[in-house]
Residue frames relative to the residue before (quaternion, step in Angstrom):
aa qw qx qy qz dx dy dz
R 1.0000 0.0000 0.0000 0.0000 0.00 0.00 0.00
R 0.6918 0.4687 -0.2754 0.4752 3.50 0.98 -0.96
K 0.6165 0.5470 -0.3466 0.4478 3.58 1.08 -0.72
G 0.6312 0.5300 -0.3255 0.4634 3.60 1.12 -0.69
M 0.6430 0.5163 -0.3220 0.4652 3.49 1.10 -0.69
L 0.6558 0.4835 -0.3186 0.4844 3.53 1.03 -0.68
D 0.6169 0.5381 -0.3439 0.4600 3.63 1.05 -0.77
N 0.6144 0.5508 -0.3283 0.4597 3.61 1.13 -0.79
L 0.6792 0.4849 -0.2913 0.4677 3.58 0.90 -0.96
K 0.6489 0.5026 -0.3280 0.4677 3.64 1.01 -0.77
A 0.7081 0.4538 -0.2811 0.4622 3.59 0.99 -0.67
A 0.5299 0.6231 -0.4097 0.4038 3.59 1.23 -0.27
G 0.4284 -0.6890 0.5264 0.2543 3.58 -1.00 0.87
D 0.7174 -0.4495 0.3004 0.4394 3.55 -1.26 0.30
A 0.6892 0.4937 -0.2873 0.4458 3.56 0.94 -0.81
D 0.7528 0.3969 -0.2076 0.4824 3.58 1.12 -0.52
F 0.4886 0.7130 -0.4202 0.2763 3.64 1.27 -0.31
D 0.6567 0.5328 -0.3183 0.4283 3.54 0.79 -0.97
L 0.7015 0.4608 -0.2733 0.4699 3.55 0.84 -1.01
A 0.6374 0.5017 -0.3472 0.4707 3.64 0.99 -0.66
Y 0.6529 0.5033 -0.3303 0.4597 3.60 0.98 -0.71
L 0.6493 0.5052 -0.3193 0.4703 3.56 0.98 -0.77
H 0.6398 0.5273 -0.3297 0.4515 3.57 0.95 -0.77
Q 0.6559 0.4960 -0.2839 0.4931 3.59 1.08 -0.75
Q 0.6325 0.4862 -0.3232 0.5091 3.58 1.03 -0.65
L 0.5981 0.5365 -0.3715 0.4652 3.69 0.99 -0.65
A 0.6947 0.4848 -0.2683 0.4587 3.54 0.82 -1.02
A 0.6718 0.5174 -0.2852 0.4469 3.60 0.94 -0.80
H 0.6780 0.4672 -0.2675 0.5004 3.54 1.05 -0.95
T 0.6151 0.5269 -0.3642 0.4598 3.65 1.06 -0.58
E 0.6464 0.4990 -0.3068 0.4889 3.54 1.05 -0.78
A 0.6163 0.5392 -0.3212 0.4757 3.62 0.98 -0.83
L 0.6978 0.4573 -0.3169 0.4512 3.61 0.78 -0.91
T 0.6141 0.5298 -0.3597 0.4613 3.60 0.91 -0.72
L 0.6609 0.5177 -0.2963 0.4555 3.66 0.83 -0.91
H 0.7127 0.4614 -0.2586 0.4608 3.56 0.87 -0.92
K 0.6185 0.5434 -0.3210 0.4682 3.48 1.10 -0.73
E 0.7037 0.4700 -0.2762 0.4557 3.51 0.88 -1.01
Y 0.6723 0.4753 -0.3068 0.4774 3.59 0.96 -0.73
S 0.6039 0.5706 -0.3473 0.4348 3.67 1.00 -0.61
T 0.7350 0.3750 -0.2245 0.5184 3.57 1.21 -0.58
A 0.8221 0.2702 -0.0854 0.4939 3.58 0.92 -0.94
G 0.4070 0.7393 -0.4551 0.2840 3.66 1.23 -0.01
D 0.4383 -0.7077 0.5051 0.2277 3.57 -1.21 0.53
N 0.7206 0.3658 -0.2557 0.5307 3.68 1.19 -0.09
P 0.4823 -0.7345 0.4156 0.2350 3.52 -0.50 1.33
A 0.6519 0.5370 -0.2905 0.4498 3.51 0.98 -0.90
L 0.6917 0.4662 -0.2479 0.4927 3.49 1.00 -1.00
K 0.5779 0.5592 -0.3731 0.4628 3.57 1.12 -0.61
A 0.6642 0.5022 -0.3019 0.4641 3.61 0.95 -0.89
V 0.6475 0.5312 -0.3202 0.4427 3.52 0.96 -0.79
A 0.6484 0.5479 -0.2572 0.4617 3.47 1.12 -1.00
A 0.6802 0.4866 -0.2788 0.4719 3.51 1.06 -0.82
A 0.6585 0.4879 -0.3140 0.4793 3.51 1.12 -0.69
T 0.6451 0.5571 -0.2903 0.4350 3.52 1.20 -0.51
V 0.5244 0.6756 -0.3728 0.3600 3.52 1.25 -0.58
P 0.7111 0.4437 -0.2934 0.4598 3.65 0.68 -0.85
V 0.5890 0.5369 -0.3716 0.4763 3.64 1.10 -0.60
V 0.7179 0.4372 -0.3254 0.4331 3.59 0.65 -0.92
E 0.5941 0.5685 -0.3601 0.4406 3.57 1.17 -0.72
M 0.6394 0.5173 -0.3184 0.4714 3.56 1.06 -0.90
H 0.6618 0.5016 -0.3228 0.4541 3.65 0.95 -0.78
L 0.6431 0.5196 -0.3311 0.4549 3.58 1.05 -0.63
G 0.6076 0.5408 -0.3340 0.4763 3.51 1.15 -0.67
Q 0.6640 0.5083 -0.2961 0.4616 3.52 0.98 -0.88
I 0.6155 0.5390 -0.3244 0.4748 3.61 1.04 -0.80
K 0.6679 0.4826 -0.2950 0.4836 3.59 0.87 -0.90
D 0.6691 0.4974 -0.3300 0.4427 3.58 0.89 -0.82
I 0.6552 0.5116 -0.3035 0.4657 3.58 0.98 -0.81
G 0.7171 0.4600 -0.2512 0.4594 3.55 0.95 -0.92
G 0.1786 -0.8408 0.4907 0.1427 3.57 1.08 -0.57
E 0.8251 -0.1996 0.1491 0.5071 3.52 -1.12 -0.58
K 0.6160 0.5712 -0.3648 0.4016 3.60 0.98 -0.73
L 0.6504 0.5126 -0.3023 0.4720 3.58 1.03 -0.85
K 0.6692 0.5221 -0.3037 0.4327 3.52 0.87 -0.87
A 0.6399 0.5363 -0.3237 0.4451 3.48 1.16 -0.71
L 0.6244 0.5835 -0.3538 0.3801 3.60 1.10 -0.43
G 0.7441 -0.4102 0.2146 0.4817 3.48 1.15 -0.30
P 0.8294 -0.2228 0.1388 0.4932 3.62 -1.16 -0.50
G 0.4996 0.6184 -0.5035 0.3383 3.46 -1.28 0.56
């Protein structure tokens, strides 16, 4: 999966690279947010649950920054 993402970036032209990268970052951070939220509530290791809970606001901030940078063009690409 990650190799495919790299291949997509390599294939993107100069005009499309930034937006393709931002779209991938949006997907990756959305996935990370889901994982951290779920582990923070249902994880089996209290120390890791605490780390996951502390990480949630950081990932949420990064998602907001990605959306701000991408603007309307990023929103037009799809979910996120």
